[in-house]
N, C-alpha and C positions, 0 to 999 in steps of 0.2 A: 511567606511562601510565594513563589513565583510560578505562574501558570503560563506555559508556552504552547500556543496552538500551532499545529502543523497541518497544512493542506497541500493539495496538488493532485495531479492526475494519477490514475492507476499505473503502477509499475515505475513510478518516478524515484523510488528509493527512500521514501519517508521513514519507513520502519528501521532500515539500516542506520540512518542518521540518528534516530532516537536511541537505538540500542547503544551506538557508539558514544553518544553524549551521556547516557545514563551510566555507562561503565566508568567514564571519566569522573563524573560527579561522585559516584560511589567510592572510587579510589581516593577521593579527596575527603571522604568522611561525611558526605552529605547524604541525606535521605531523599530517595527519588520514587515517584509513582508514575504510572503510565495508564492512560485511558485510550483503548482502541475502539474503533467504530466500524460498523459494517452493516450492509443490508441483511446479511444472514448470520448464521452461527457457525461454530466449529472452525475457528480461524487459525491458520498457520501462523500468522504474525503474533497473535496473542500467546500461543503456545511457545513460540520462539523467544519472545520477550521474557516470559516466565522462566524459561530454561536458562536465561541469562541472569537469573536471580533478582529480577526487578518486580516489585509488587504491581500487578496489572489487573485492571477491571475492564469489562466490555460494555459498550452501548451497542446493542444489536437490534435488528429488525428495521433499520432505517438510519438515515444520516443524523448528525447531531441536531440539525435544525428541526427535523420532524420528531425528534425524541429529546427535546430540550429538558423535560422533567427528569428523564433518566440520567442525562448528563449531570444535572444539578445534584441528583441523589448520589451518583457515583463520586462526584467531587467531595461531597460530605463524607462518604464512606472512606475514601482515601485519606482525607484530612484527619478523621477521627481514629482510624486504625493504624495508619503509617506515620502520621505527623510529618509529612514530607517537607523538605526545603524547596523542592522543585517538582512540578507535575508537567508532563508532556501529554497533550491531548491530540490525537491524530484522527482527522476526519476521513471518512470513506472517500476513495479516489474518484467517485462520480459526483461528489458534492460541490456545489457552488453556492454563491450568495451567503458566505460565512459572516461577512461584516454585519449585515442587517439582521441575520437570524440567530447568530451565536455571540459575536463579539459585543455588539451593542446591548443585547439583553443581559449578558454577563456583567457588563459595566453598570447597568441600571439596577440589576437585581442582586448582585453579589459585590457591593462596593466595599465590604469590610475586609477583604484580603485575598479573595480567590478570583479577582478580575484578571483578565489576560495581561501579561507583561509584553508579549510579542506574538506576531502572526507571520509565519514563514510559509511561502508557497513554493513547492518543489516541482520541477519539470525535468524530464529526461532531455539532456542536451541534444541528443541525436534527433529526437522527435521535433524539438523546437527548430533545429537546423533545417529540417525538411519543410516545416511550416513557413519559416521566414523566407526560404528560397522560392516559395510559391509552387513547390512540387506537389504531385499527387500524394495524398495522405493515405495510410492504411485503413483509417476509420472513415465512416460516412460523415457528411457535413453536420448531421444532427448530433453525432457524438462529439465532433470537433467543436461544436458550439459550447459544450461544457468545458472543454479544454481551454478555449479562448477566454471564456468568462472567468475561469479560475485565475488566469494570468492577469486579466483586466483589473481584478480587485486586489491584487497583491501590492503590498508596500515593499516587502523584501522578497525578491524572486531568486530562488536558488537554482542555477543551471547545473543540475546534478549529473553524475556519471561523466564528468568532463574528462576523466582519465581515458575514456574510450575515443577521444578525439586527439588528433595530432596538434602540435603547437600552432600551426597555421590556422587550423579549423577553430581552435579555441579563440585565437585573436579575432578572427573574422566573426564568429558567433557573438562574442561579447560586443563588438562594435555594432553589429546588426541589432542586437538586443537593446543597446543603449539608444540607438536611433528609433527603434520601433516603440520603446517604452521609456521615454525620457523622464517620466515622473516616478520611476521606480529605482530602488537600490538593487543592483544585480550582483550576483556572486557566483563565479565558477567554482564547482566543488566536486571532490571525490570523497564520498561519505564513508569509504573504507580506509581513508587516511586519517590517523589519529590527530595529526597536526591540523588538518583542515576542519575536523570536528571541533577542536579546541578554538579555532578562529571563529567558527559559527557560534559556538557558545558565548564567546566573548562579545560578539556582535549583538546577540539577542538579549544579553544581560546588561549591556552597557547603558541602555536608556537613550542611545543616540538615534534610534529609529522609532518614532512614535507610531502607534497603531493607525492604520488607515481610518479616516473618518467618513469617507463617502460611501453610502450604500450603493450597491450595484443596481444598474438598470437592467433587468433581466426578464425575458419572456418565458414564463413558466410552462407554457404549452410546448415551446421548442426544447426547453430543458427536460421536460418529462419525455418528449419523443426521443431524445438522445439516450436517456437512461433505459427506455423501453427496448431499444435495439441491442442492449447488452444482456447476455445470459449470465446469470449468477449460479454457480454450482459449488457446493461444499459436500464432500463425501469422504468417509473414512473406511478403509478396508483392513481386515485382518487376513494376512496371507501366510500360510504355512507351507514351506517348501524346504528341500535339503539346503543347508547353509552354503554348500559349494556352488549351488546354482542360483542363489538368491541375488547376488550382485548382477549377474548377466541378465537375469529375468527382469529386474527392475529397469535396467538400461534398455532392454528391448521394448518394454512397455512405454517408457517415456519417449524413446526415439520414434516408435510407430505413431504415437499420439501426435507428436510434433509434425511428422510427415503428413498425417491426415489433415490436420488443421491448415498446413501450408497448401495442400492440394485443393482444399475447400475455400481458400482465400479468406479464412476466418481470422480477423484481426484480433490479436491478443492484447487485452488491457493488462492483465497479469495472469500468469499460470504458475501456481506455487505448490510445492510438494514438501511435506515434512515426513521424513523416514525415520522410524524409531525401532530399535531392536535391543534386546537385553545384551549387555556386554559391548555395545558399540555406541559411539557418540551420535547424537541426533544430527541428522543432515537436512539442511534446508536448501531447496533449489528454487530459483525464480527465473521465469522467462517472460519476455515481452515480445511484441512484434519485431522490434529491432534488436533482439538479443544476439550476442555473439555466439555462433553455432559451436557445439561440441566441447566447449571448455568445461561444461558441467560434469562430464563423464568421470574425470579424475577426482571429483569430490565425493563420489559414492564409495564407501568403504567395503571391505570384505566382511561379510556378516558371520558372526560366530553362533548366532541363534537361529533356529528354524522359523521363529515367529517374527514377522515383519508387520508393523503398523504403518500404513500409508495414508496420510491425510492430504487430500487434494482440494485446493481452492482455485477456481477458474472464473475469470471475468472476461468473456469473449463475445465479440459481435457475431452472434448467430442465434438460432432458435435454441431455447433451453432444453427442450425435450430431445432434440437432435444431439446436443452436446452430451447429455446424460447417456443416451444410447451409444454414442461414439466411444465414450470412456468405458462403458460396460463391455462393449464388443472388443475393444482393443486390449483391455486387461485380460479378458477371457482368451482371446486368440494368442496372446504372447506368453501367458502363464498357465496354459492348459496342459502342457506336456508333463509326463512323469507323475510323481507322487506329490501333487499340489492341491491344497484346498484354499478356497477364498470365501470370505464372508463380508458382505457390505453391512457394516455396523451402524453407520449413520449417513443420512442422505437428505439433501434439499437442493432443489434447482428451480429457478423461477426468473421472471423479469421484474425489476423494481417497479413499484407502483408510482402513482402521481405524487410528487413531493408537496407536502402540505405543512409548512412551518408552524410551530406552536406560537412563536412571536416573530414579528417582522417590523423593525424600526427603521423608518426612512431617515 
């Protein structure tokens, strides 16, 4: 059994890559499991991976490093129930210090077969482009400290969403990345392209890239300060409205919410929606601070059922209570007309606490 760890910043496309890889492996007749990770519960990504037919378990309530025993338990559960050939474990997007707190403990404590085979760190090419150019970042320096530290400990750095750059920008970014990170293997990637996922899979299973051995030098006070600036929100709504109005209503809500966040200069780590109705395919939408505007509208189908389940995951640099109120007000304002009922079925919103690893190996 091969265990592949996947890390990287919020909105970098980790889950898309994992789903693509899992589908390829399943088509080859291999058994695959996925472990997702988050500070909270009710995750869009977990639901979406399961909808893709991949056995999935969650480590919630904190990062892998602070919930190592849960990670260990979920590994055992997947191994016993699924007997997978491959497991992907995706760390939460605000997590750093993976080598000392996850990789090395796994190597020391699970040497019999579930120790990591690879560790990939993903970064949004456009965000890295801004960082390497020395331009003003959408996030504070406290949050960017986490971003920088994730890259620092990478052995394999995936410059993801490269399809959103032109050929000149790709060439320039790769050259700048090689100069800035000479000790790392860099790879430009579009994780929606099956061929590129095949190449990534071949790379992480080849054994050509050993796991990083150097534990990160990290200031946990700065790390904690960066996480504390990010609001975490997970909410699920049941909305009942005439099917003919459902699509336009959902579009209005998302459009207004994005406009409010832009006006408030609230940097989006990620903002994800999972829309589910009877008789329609589930729709996942993802936004980041550097998202391409308006391309998401065409993804929303015409609904045939009056009942719409809307799951919202938001990781945004702003006050958590303010974010909760903003979503509540926006959904009420945009969906209050006509014969519409709304129920908030599940809700949590908070700022992550101080990270306290269970193990840390220098």
